[in-house]
N, C-alpha and C positions, 0 to 999 in steps of 0.2 A: 270776705268778697266777694261777696253773689255770685254762684253761676251765672252764665248767659247761657241764650236760650240760640240754638245755632236753629231753629225752626224761619222759615220766610213768615217775614211782616205777611207776602201777602196772603202765603197757603193758611198762616194764622187766622185773617179777617175773613177770608173765606170761613171756615170752621165756624169760626162766633158766630156767623147768621146761620148759616145751615142749622149749627141748634139752633138757632135764638127759634127758628120757623117751626121747627120740628119741637121745642121743648116750650118756647118764652110764653110769654100773655101775648096778647091778638093788642092791648094798648099802647105797650113799648117794644112792640114792632112797625106801625103804624105810618109814626111820626120818618123812619130811617131811609133815604136813597137809596140806599141799597138791597135794604130786605126788600124792597119795589125794582126793582131792578133783576132781582136774581129771582121773581116770582113772574116777572113776567117773558125772561129766557125761558125760563122751564115751561112755562104756558107756549110760546113759539113752538122751544123744540118738540111737546108731545103735541105737536097739535104738524107737525110738518113732517116729522120721523117716520113715520107709513108710510110717507109721498117719495120716500127715497130708496136712489134703489139697495136690494138685501150687501153685503156683504160677505167677501168671499171668510170659507167661516176654516178656513183649513189651518189646519195648527188649533182651534179654538179648547179648551178645554174648562168644563164648568166645576164645581165640585162639589159632591153629591152631600146635602147633612146625612149627618147618622143615625141609622136606622138599625130600634133593639134588634136580634132576631129574632124574638118572639112577634112582628109584628111587621115581617122583610113574608114575602111568597115561596111557599112550601114547594114552589118546579121554575124559579127563577129571581134570581139579587135583589129585582126588583120591590116596593113597597106594597105589606099585603093588603090591600083596600077592601076584598072582598072575603067576609067571614062564613064557613061551613056554617051551612042555617042551622044544620043537626047538632054538632057534637058542639058548636060556637070556639073552635081553640084552634083550625088549620084558617091561614090565612092564602088570601090569589091577592096578583096583581091587576089579575082578567076574567072575564071567561073562559078565553083560549088556554089557560097554562087550571080554571077549576077541572075544564074537559078531557083537559090532557092525564089528570090527575083521575079521576074518579074511578074507573075501575083498582084499583094500589085504595084508597082511600074508602071505597065503597068498605071491603074489603071487615074494615074495625071498626069502622064508624055508624052503622047503623045500631051493635053489640056493647057501644061500649057505658049505654043506659043501664046493665046487667051485671058490669064494675065498675059504680061507681063507690057503695061502701065493701068494703075487702072482711068478710067471717070477721078478722079477728086482727086484733092490731100486728101480730108474727105475721103479714100471707102479708103480702103486693103484685102488685097486675104487671106478668109480663107477657109474652107473645109467643107463641108457637111454632113453628112449619110444622104443616099434620106429611109426613111419605105415604100414607095412601092413599091411591088417584081414586080411590073413593066419594074421600072425604078432602080432597084436596082445596085447602086454603089455609089464612094463616086466620089466627083467630089470640083471644085476649084469657087468659090463666089466673089463678092465684097462685101465688107461687107460695109455700114453707120458706121462712126467716129463721132461723135459728139465734141471737143473739148469744159472741160468745167474749170470752173476759182475757185480754192476752197475758202475760206476764205481768207488761209494767203496767195493769187495770188499766190498760185504753181497750174501752169495745168494741167492735167489728157484727158485721152481718157473716152469715155463711148458708146462704139456700141449697134446700133441697132439691139437686136436680134430681134425684135416683126416681122420681117415682115420675116423669115423665121422660126422659134417655133410657134405653136401653145400656151401656158397658162403659167402663171407663176407657177399654183396649180401643189405641187411634181416635179418641177425643181431643179434642184442640179446644180453645178458648182468641177469638179478636176480640178486640177492643179496639173503638174508637171513639174517641174525644175530636175528630170533627167532620165536618159534610164534606170530601173531596169537590165531589161533580159542582158545589155549590162555594167551595171554598169559603166555606162557611161553621163556626165553631159550637159547638152541642151544647148545650147545659148541664148536659149531667154527660157519666162516658155514657155507654152502649157495649156488652158483653153480651156477642155472641158462641154461643157456646156448638159444636157440631164436630163435624166427624171426617178425620182426613178420605181424599177421594178414595176408591176401593178395599179403604175397612170394610173386614167382613167380608168385603159382596152385595154390602147393600145398595138398591138402587136407588138411581138417581130423586130424590126430595121432590114429590110432582106441585106441592106450594107452592114449590120456588119459582121451576119451571114454566110458572103464569104467569110470573112476572122479571123471568131477566129474560134476556133477549138475549136467544141460542146460538144465536145467528157466529158472536161472537168471546162464548161462553165453552169453556168448554161443557160437556152436557155430566158429564161425571164431578162434579165441581164441588156439589150439594147433595150431599147421601144424606138417609134416611134422616128422621127427628133432629130437628132445628129449636132451642130455646137463647129463646133472649129478656135481655133485662138490666137493668140501670142500674148504676153505682153513683153517689157524690163524683161531684168535681174534680181532679187529680183527688182518691181518694183504694187506691193502687193495694196501700199495703194491709190497710184499718178500710175494710172498705163499710160502707154504707146503705143499701140497698131503698132505695124509692121505686116509686107508679112510673111506668108506662104513659103512656098515650096514643092517642089517633096521633096528634103533633114530630112524636117521632118517628111515624112509621116508614114518610118517605125517608130517611135518611140509613133505615136499617138499608131498605130496599136497593138506594141507588150505592152499597156501599156491595152488598150482595150479588148486582149487578154489573161490575166494577173488578172486580176484582177476581184478579187472574183473568181480567180483560185478554182482548187484541183488538179493542177498536181504537180508532185514531178519537181524536176531536171532533171529526165532520162526520162523521160516525154514530153516533149516542148525544144525548142533552146535554152537555158538559161547557163550565166555566170556568172550572176552575186554570192553575197554570199546565200551562206544555209548553213544549222545549221540541225548535224545531229538529227533525228528523228527514228519514230518506226513505222509502220507500221503492222497492227494488216489481220487480209485474213478474207475474210469469206470462206464459203464451195465455193460457184461458180468461185471465184481468185481461189481454192488449189485446181480444180478441171479440167479440160484436157483444154484446149492448154494452158495456162496460166501457169498450174501447180507453184504457188508460197506457197510459207512456211506458216506458220502459223503465224508466229511472224518472222520480219525483219526489219537488220535497212532501213535508207532509209533517202537521201538527200531535206533538203524539204526545199526552195524557196523562200526568207524573200516577198518571192511574191504570194504566200501559202493566201488561205480563213481563214487556222486556227488560223493566225498572228494579221485576222482585224472581225470575227466574231465572235470568237469561247469566252464555259468561265471557268472558272477555272475548273477541274472536282472537286468534293468537298471534297474529303474521302484527297489526294492525297494534296489537299493545306493545310490541318490538318497537313497535318505529314511537312510541309515545302516544297514541293515540287511542283511550280506554270507549274502545267503541261495542257496542252489544246487538243482538241480531237476536226477535223473533219472527217465527213462521208465523202467518195467517192461516185463522181454523178456512180444511178445506170445507165446500157445500154440502150440508149435509149424505145430499141421495151419493154423493161420492162414498163420505166417509162410510156406510151404509154398505153401499158395495164389496167397501173393501177388510170391513168385516166379515163377511162374508165371502168371503174365496181368499181369505188371507192364507187359506195353505198351501192355496195356489200359489202365491207369489212368493214364497220361499226359494222356491226351487228355479226360480228365475232370475234370482238377487242373483246369476256372479254375473251372469250374460248380461242386467240394466246396467245395475255399472262400469258396464263399456266405457271408458273416457275417451275412446274416436265417437266424436255425436255422427261419423256420419254410417256410422258400420252399425249403432246402436241403433238412428231412426231405421232404419234399411227392413229389423224383424218382422215378422209376417204379422204379430201381432198389433197395433196401431196405440199409437201414446195414450192416449182413451181412454181405452181398457184395463178390467179391474186388475191384474195382477204384474203392470207396470208403471200406472202411476204412482201407485205406495211409494216407490220411490224416489219422486222425483220429490221437488224444493220445495216445490209452489215457491208463494209472495214471499216476501222478507220487508218487514220494520229492521229501521238502521234506526238507531237516538247513539250519541254520548253520554256514555257513564256519570262526565265531570258535567254534564247541563247543560253545557256549546254546545252551539247551533253547526249544524252539522250540512252540511250543502251538498248536493248533488257530483258538485266537480269536485269534492273530495273525493267522493265514493270512488268515480270513473280513476279518478286519478292512482287511487290503491285499486283499482281493477286493471288496471295498462301499467302499471308496475310490477304489480307479479303475476299478470299472462306473459307481457311480452320483455320483465326482465328478469326477476325469479325463478320464474318457468323451469325454464330453460339449463339453467343452470340447477339448478335441485333434479329432474332426469338423470342429466347426468354423479351429482351426487348419490343416490339413488340405485346406476345399475353400477351389474356383478359385479365388475373390472372395477369400482370408486374404491382411491383411496380414504386416506384422512383431510388429505390440501385441498380434495374436492368442497367434503363436509363444512370446512373451516371458511370457506369461499363463500359459500351462499347463507354465512353470520355475519364474515365481516360486509357483506353488505345488506343486509336487513340493519339498519342504525339512523338515527331520524337525523345526521344532515345530508347520507344519500336521496333519500325521502326529501327531502327541504331540497332538496338541489332539482329530482326532479319532477319537483309539482314548478318549481317557477321555470320550464324548461317544458314542462305543460302548460299555461296558461298561455309562450308568447302562439301556441299554432291553436287555442281558442276562435269564435268567429266574432262574436263582439266584444264589445268593446268593455261592456255590462261583465263578463263572464272573466275576457282575461283580468278585471278592476278586482274581484273576487277575491277576501282575504285568502292566506293559507289558514289549514289547519289549527295551521301553530301561530294563530295572533291574531282567532278568535274569539269572546270575550264571550263571560256569561251574562246572559241578562234578566234587570228586575225589571218584571213586567207588571203591569196591571188589569183589574176587573175594569168594564168597563165599556155602556152602552154605545154602540154607535150607530146612527145613522146617515142618509146622503145628506140631511142639511135642508133640502128642503121646503118649500111653505103649503104640500099638500099633506105629508110626509105626518104623522099621526107621533108625538118622541113616544109618549108609550107602549109603542111596539116597535122602536128600535129594537135590536137588540144585543145583549149584553156575550161578552165576550172579551176571552183574554190578548193581551196587548204587549208585544212589548220592540223593542226596537227593532230587532229581525227582521217583519213583519212589512211589506212595502205599503207605504203612505202614500193615502188616498185624502182626495180632499173631504174633510165629514166632519164631522163636531160630535167630537165625546166627552162623555160625561162620566166622572172618575168615579168607583164605589170609593 
């Protein structure tokens, strides 16, 4: 028995007519009244549609066609329609992106012509960041490679690093297979040979300082000479070393600029995945000209140092809330003064840690004095280790729970005459059930309906976002200049046109 088709006859006829218009011969279509009707309706639609009011673009999603990594812009996720006129290896989507990359790209672009042909088959093109301040730049080098054979007869390459690097002590290797700033996989694995901070007392790398934003990356993160080379993808066990080129340099710089960085997604050029977190601002950031609120919601990139070096906050951890915290870097001029007068600061440490804020602020020295500010926390960024969204209301509830509920009990438990029962009573109050009950009570005292409906920290879920280009949908907006950003359900939805990557 023949299987019956479930398609609609009207839909089949329309599909057949449409196919006939596109593929059929003119003689077979001219006599069909249905074909003539479709052609007339299409012509009328094309003539009338420009005169109709534009439809709202809320919720509109357009699928973006796939673009190969080598054909994308070096600075953003857009399509690379403009080539560098010299090396012809790096692409940009606009002149603006090309200008923004000029300072970094010109370091290696002009010298590529001298490194086209290796001196021998055992040399690979690599990159060195010089530490000498007089010659502080990145440059191509020829890295000698030794071909070895393991016990199974498989060949692998061994780079001769000792020709350019000083010592093995304190030297580590960082391997990157993805540009997290652009959220883009790399065509090969890139290995960065560098030294741990403060190893051997060496100074910071002057060449890296030219391409790294020192406002968010500690000065001693990259020290001494840094060597970079590439291997075939997924060849960590038996590497086959490949040539590096100008097209790889931007990914290297992006890694150097975001590793150990405390920058938020809004502080730097960043198109990768973000996690909603909270920023607790110090008095300096709350003052003019920044005038930031005491607590605010922020988007924390996955490159933030918070996800690498931080430990879980102890009390939230006992409440089954894996919250991480990281300090924001102080201003460079403040750090310089602290280093200059750090000896005097130790003499004042005992009274600077005074718990009574009234007595601490009535000191003869102002809060901004070099011997005092070194002991104050400054601005903090908090986010959840499980990458679930963290709202300012969650942090405010935690603060009130600790400040007004737990601290009085802790003070009694830490007194001289406290017994074991007092300490056990504190531990009994640090439970998930107790804080859930407190949060429901906390919500009833919120000012707005949105704040009262904010989900509990135990009810939030991890969001799966995507990289989209967002524009206002206005007729006068150039879609090519629309901004790319990471979008997820945790962000407020605004009327805009989205083009998914």
